[in-house]
C-alpha positions as CSV (number, residue, x, y, z in Angstrom):
1,X,-10.7,12.7,8.6
2,X,-12.3,13.9,5.3
3,X,-14.1,11.1,3.6
4,X,-13.2,10.3,0.0
5,X,-16.0,11.2,-2.3
6,X,-15.1,9.5,-5.4
7,X,-16.0,6.5,-7.5
8,X,-14.3,3.1,-6.9
9,X,-11.4,2.3,-8.8
10,X,-11.0,-1.3,-7.6
11,X,-10.1,-3.5,-4.7
12,X,-7.3,-5.9,-4.3
13,X,-6.0,-8.0,-1.4
14,X,-2.3,-8.5,-1.9
15,X,0.6,-10.3,0.0
16,X,3.4,-8.0,1.2
17,X,6.4,-10.2,1.6
18,X,9.8,-9.9,3.6
19,X,11.4,-8.6,0.3
20,X,10.6,-4.9,-0.5
21,X,8.6,-4.5,-3.8
22,X,6.7,-1.8,-5.5
23,X,2.9,-1.5,-4.9
24,X,2.3,-2.0,-8.7
25,X,4.3,-5.3,-8.7
26,X,2.0,-6.6,-6.0
27,X,-1.3,-6.0,-7.8
28,X,-2.8,-8.8,-9.9
29,X,-2.6,-6.6,-13.0
30,X,0.9,-5.3,-12.1
31,X,-0.5,-1.9,-12.8
32,X,-2.0,0.8,-10.5
33,X,-5.3,1.8,-12.1
34,X,-4.6,4.7,-14.4
35,X,-7.3,7.0,-12.9
36,X,-6.5,6.2,-9.3
37,X,-6.1,9.4,-7.2
38,X,-6.9,8.2,-3.8
39,X,-6.7,4.9,-1.8
40,X,-7.5,3.2,1.4
41,X,-4.9,0.8,2.7
42,X,-5.8,-1.7,5.5
43,X,-3.1,-4.0,6.8
44,X,-5.0,-7.1,7.9
45,X,-2.6,-9.5,9.4
46,X,0.7,-7.7,10.2
47,X,2.1,-4.2,10.0
48,X,3.9,-3.0,6.9
49,X,6.6,-0.5,6.3
50,X,6.7,1.7,3.1
51,X,8.8,4.3,1.5
52,X,8.1,6.5,-1.7
53,X,11.6,8.2,-2.0
54,X,13.3,5.7,-4.2
55,X,14.8,3.7,-1.4
56,X,13.5,0.2,-0.3
57,X,12.2,-0.1,3.1
58,X,13.3,-2.7,5.5
59,X,11.4,-4.5,8.4
60,X,12.8,-2.0,10.7
61,X,13.1,1.3,8.5
62,X,10.3,3.1,6.7
63,X,6.9,4.5,7.6
64,X,4.8,2.0,9.4
65,X,1.2,1.2,8.3
66,X,-0.1,-0.4,11.6
67,X,-2.0,-3.6,11.4
68,X,-5.8,-3.3,11.8
69,X,-5.6,0.5,11.0
70,X,-7.1,2.3,8.0
71,X,-4.6,4.5,6.2
72,X,-6.1,7.1,3.7
73,X,-4.2,8.6,0.9
74,X,-5.9,11.4,-1.0
75,X,-4.7,12.9,-4.1
76,X,-1.4,11.0,-3.8
77,X,-0.9,9.4,-7.2
78,X,2.8,10.2,-7.1
79,X,3.1,8.2,-3.9
80,X,1.4,5.1,-5.5
81,X,3.7,5.2,-8.4
82,X,6.8,5.3,-6.2
83,X,5.7,3.3,-3.1
84,X,7.7,0.3,-2.1
85,X,6.4,-2.0,0.8
86,X,7.6,-4.7,3.0
87,X,6.2,-6.7,5.8
88,X,7.3,-5.2,9.2
89,X,7.8,-8.9,10.5
90,X,11.1,-10.0,9.0
91,X,10.0,-13.7,9.2
92,X,6.5,-13.7,7.5
93,X,4.3,-11.8,5.0
94,X,1.5,-9.5,5.7
95,X,-2.0,-9.2,4.0
96,X,-2.8,-5.8,2.7
97,X,-6.3,-4.7,1.4
98,X,-6.1,-1.8,-1.1
99,X,-9.2,0.1,-2.4
100,X,-8.4,2.6,-5.1
101,X,-10.7,5.6,-5.9
102,X,-11.0,7.8,-9.0
């Protein structure tokens, strides 16, 4: 894995519920930092599913972000803007740590 050599663009811990929603809507500012190009995602409590093709994921369909695993997105601003997420556990929310980089 290539390390991200960039300045921090902010950290947030967000709750990913059992209803699909955009990444931006989960952030406290409801906006992805304008200069964010890279991000580290770390699902802390449960796995998460995501899609960036305009379709909402479900607890059973979408790309899995496994719990306790670091997921690196480099030069993926378009994915951040289109990403929708949902808890992979249909009965409870997941905690996701997100660290953006410029």
